[in-house]
C-alpha positions in Angstrom: 0.3 -0.1 0.3 1.7 3.1 -1.3 2.3 5.5 2.0 -0.1 8.4 1.3 -3.2 6.1 1.1 -1.6 4.0 4.1 -2.1 7.7 5.8 -5.0 8.1 5.1 -6.7 4.8 6.0 -5.7 5.9 9.2 -6.9 9.7 9.2 -11.0 10.2 8.9 -12.0 10.6 5.3 -12.8 13.5 6.1 -9.2 15.1 6.4 -7.8 13.4 2.9 -11.2 14.6 1.3 -11.1 17.7 2.2 -14.2 18.5 4.2 -13.9 19.2 7.9 -17.5 20.9 7.7 -20.6 19.2 9.0 -21.3 17.1 6.1 -18.6 15.0 7.1 -18.9 14.3 10.8 -22.4 12.5 10.4 -25.0 15.4 8.8 -24.8 14.1 5.0 -27.5 12.3 3.7 -30.0 12.8 6.0 -32.6 15.0 6.6 -32.7 17.5 9.7 -36.1 18.5 10.9 -36.1 20.5 13.6 -37.7 20.2 17.0 -37.1 22.8 18.9 -35.2 26.4 19.3 -33.9 27.0 23.0 -36.0 24.4 24.6 -39.7 25.9 23.2 -41.0 22.8 20.3 -40.9 24.7 17.1 -44.4 25.2 15.9 -44.4 24.9 11.7 -42.5 22.1 10.0 -38.5 22.8 9.2 -36.2 21.1 7.4 -32.7 21.1 6.6 -30.3 19.3 4.9 -26.2 19.3 3.2 -26.5 18.1 -0.1 -23.0 18.6 -0.6 -19.5 19.7 1.4 -19.5 23.7 2.0 -23.4 23.6 1.3 -26.5 23.4 3.3 -30.1 23.5 2.2 -33.8 23.1 3.1 -37.5 24.3 3.4 -38.7 26.6 6.0 -42.7 27.4 7.0 -43.1 29.6 3.8 -40.1 28.8 1.4 -37.3 26.6 0.4 -33.7 28.4 1.2 -29.9 27.6 0.6 -26.6 29.4 1.5 -22.8 28.1 2.7 -21.5 26.1 5.7 -17.7 26.0 5.8 -16.6 26.1 9.4 -14.6 23.5 10.2 -16.2 20.2 12.5 -17.6 21.5 15.4 -17.8 24.9 14.4 -21.2 26.6 12.4 -21.4 28.7 10.5 -25.0 29.1 8.1 -23.6 32.0 5.3 -24.9 33.6 2.6 -28.6 32.3 3.0 -31.2 33.0 0.2 -34.5 32.1 0.5 -37.5 32.5 -1.8 -40.1 35.8 -1.0 -43.4 33.0 -0.9 -45.4 34.8 1.5 -47.4 32.6 4.3 -49.5 33.2 7.6 -45.8 31.4 9.1 -43.9 34.3 7.6 -42.8 35.7 11.4 -41.5 32.5 12.6 -39.3 32.0 8.9 -37.4 35.1 9.8 -36.9 33.8 12.6 -35.7 30.4 12.4 -33.4 31.9 9.4 -32.2 34.4 11.6 -31.6 31.7 14.6 -29.6 29.5 12.5 -27.3 32.5 11.4 -26.4 32.9 15.0 -25.4 29.7 15.4 -21.9 28.7 15.8 -21.4 25.0 16.9 -22.5 21.7 15.8 -23.2 18.5 17.5 -24.0 15.4 15.6 -24.7 12.1 17.5 -26.9 9.2 15.5 -29.7 11.3 14.7 -29.6 14.4 16.5 -27.8 17.3 15.3 -27.9 20.1 18.4 -27.0 23.4 16.6 -25.8 26.4 19.4 -24.0 28.9 20.1 -21.8 30.8 23.2 -25.0 32.9 23.9 -26.8 29.7 25.0 -29.0 29.7 22.3 -29.9 25.9 20.9 -31.3 24.5 17.9 -32.6 20.7 18.3 -32.7 19.0 15.1 -34.0 14.8 14.4 -33.2 13.3 11.5 -36.0 11.7 9.4 -37.1 10.6 6.3 
């Protein structure tokens, strides 16, 4: 086995592919449904995914959204978020969700649970689902 391949086999696959984001640490390939923000049940249907390294996408209460997430795990940073502009009764909830998402700075993935948090004590809890 060539030396580089042997070294890569000893390291996390993410280190060898260059992906150090949340995607490489258990978040990719799942649809994450928002359960709560700051320990309060979230009253609307919201989900997010990590479709490829450095990308974030999902559905807020009214509109789909996308952006980038390039911070190395366990750090988190939702940047350059863009969303469609359809109106609906939950537009205020959507604004709160997107603002909260952009304030998160840490991530933890444990099986089918994703927790995003920050140093101010805020937290978003997601669970993986189909």
